[in-house]
C-alpha positions in Angstrom: 125.5 175.3 9.8 127.5 173.0 12.2 131.2 173.2 12.9 133.4 170.8 14.8 136.4 171.7 16.8 139.0 171.1 19.5 139.2 173.8 22.2 142.7 175.3 22.6 142.0 177.9 25.3 143.5 176.6 28.5 141.4 178.9 30.7 138.2 177.6 29.2 139.5 174.0 29.4 140.2 174.4 33.1 136.8 175.9 33.7 135.2 173.0 31.9 137.2 170.5 34.0 136.1 172.3 37.2 132.5 172.3 36.0 132.6 168.5 35.3 134.1 167.8 38.7 131.5 170.0 40.4 128.7 168.2 38.6 130.0 164.8 39.9 130.3 166.2 43.4 126.8 167.7 43.5 125.3 164.6 41.8 126.8 162.3 44.5 125.6 164.8 47.2 122.1 164.8 45.7 122.0 161.0 45.6 122.8 160.8 49.4 120.3 163.7 50.1 117.5 162.0 48.1 118.1 158.7 49.9 118.0 160.3 53.3 114.9 162.3 52.6 112.7 159.8 50.7 113.1 161.4 47.3 112.7 158.8 44.6 113.8 160.9 41.6 117.4 160.6 40.3 117.1 163.7 38.1 117.6 167.2 39.4 118.9 170.7 38.5 122.5 170.8 39.8 122.3 174.0 41.9 123.2 174.8 45.5 120.7 177.7 46.0 117.4 175.9 45.3 116.1 172.3 45.0 114.5 171.3 41.7 113.8 167.7 40.9 112.1 165.8 38.0 109.6 164.2 40.3 108.3 160.6 40.0 104.6 160.0 40.7 105.6 158.9 44.2 107.6 162.2 44.7 104.7 164.2 43.4 102.4 162.4 45.9 104.8 162.9 48.8 106.1 166.4 48.1 103.7 168.0 45.6 102.3 170.5 48.2 105.9 171.8 48.6 106.4 172.6 44.9 106.1 176.1 43.5 102.6 176.4 41.9 102.9 175.8 38.2 106.5 174.5 38.4 106.3 170.8 39.1 109.5 169.8 40.8 110.8 173.1 42.1 110.5 173.2 45.9 109.4 176.4 47.5 112.3 178.3 48.9 111.0 178.2 52.5 110.0 174.5 52.4 111.8 172.2 54.9 113.5 170.2 52.2 114.6 173.2 50.2 116.2 174.7 53.3 117.7 171.4 54.2 119.2 171.0 50.7 120.7 174.6 50.7 122.1 174.1 54.2 123.6 170.7 53.3 125.3 172.2 50.3 126.7 175.0 52.4 128.0 172.6 55.1 129.5 170.3 52.5 131.0 173.3 50.5 129.1 172.2 47.3 129.5 174.5 44.3 127.0 175.0 41.5 128.6 173.8 38.3 129.5 176.7 35.9 127.4 177.0 32.8 129.9 177.7 30.0 127.4 178.2 27.2 127.6 182.0 27.1 131.4 181.9 27.3 131.5 179.5 24.4 129.3 181.8 22.3 131.5 184.7 23.2 134.6 182.8 22.0 132.8 181.8 18.8 131.7 185.4 18.4 128.2 184.5 17.2 126.0 187.6 17.4 122.8 186.5 15.7 119.5 185.9 17.4 118.1 182.4 16.6 118.4 178.8 17.5 121.7 177.2 18.2 123.1 174.2 20.0 126.4 173.1 21.3 128.2 170.2 22.9 131.4 169.9 24.7 133.1 166.8 26.0 136.5 165.4 27.0 138.0 162.5 25.2 141.5 161.4 26.1 141.9 164.7 28.0 141.1 166.7 24.8 138.1 169.0 24.8 136.0 168.4 21.7 133.0 170.3 20.7 130.5 171.2 18.0 128.4 174.3 17.5 125.3 174.5 15.2 123.5 177.7 14.4 121.0 179.1 11.9 123.5 181.6 10.5 127.1 181.2 9.3 129.8 181.9 11.8 133.6 181.5 12.1 135.6 179.9 14.8 138.3 182.1 16.3 141.6 180.3 15.7 142.9 181.7 19.0 140.4 179.5 20.9 139.6 176.6 18.5 141.2 174.2 16.1 138.5 173.5 13.5 138.0 169.9 12.4 136.4 168.5 9.3 133.3 166.5 10.2 135.0 163.3 9.2 138.0 164.1 11.5 135.6 164.8 14.4 133.5 161.6 14.0 136.7 159.5 13.5 138.2 160.9 16.7 135.1 160.3 18.8 134.5 156.8 17.3 131.1 157.3 15.6 
């Protein structure tokens, strides 16, 4: 079952805005860091406490010995590049973006174990979302304005 909605909760909306801003900042910081340190990859895990990239073949050749065994792309904590990344994030006051998935699930009040997926995005300063789960659920009217699928797709232009 999939449901579509607009988020009404101002606290959640503000956290999502901050998270989006933090993602932009850390992505720009990573781009500069990668260029300075010879990292070819443009994909990484946005976190200020460890360095994890999706390595290209060249990255694997150049940095493979610094990756955690069995985790291609995650730099060992005490490797030079990992320490340099963490220090550069501290110096630049870079925050790790907040993962709001569990907060969203709490607001939906979905208590079943199973597969689920969600998406949240801003469009014209309105926070739209969808949530899909194996079991039926209800959207709390305190936090969400439920949309018909046709309203949702019309609003986002699909």
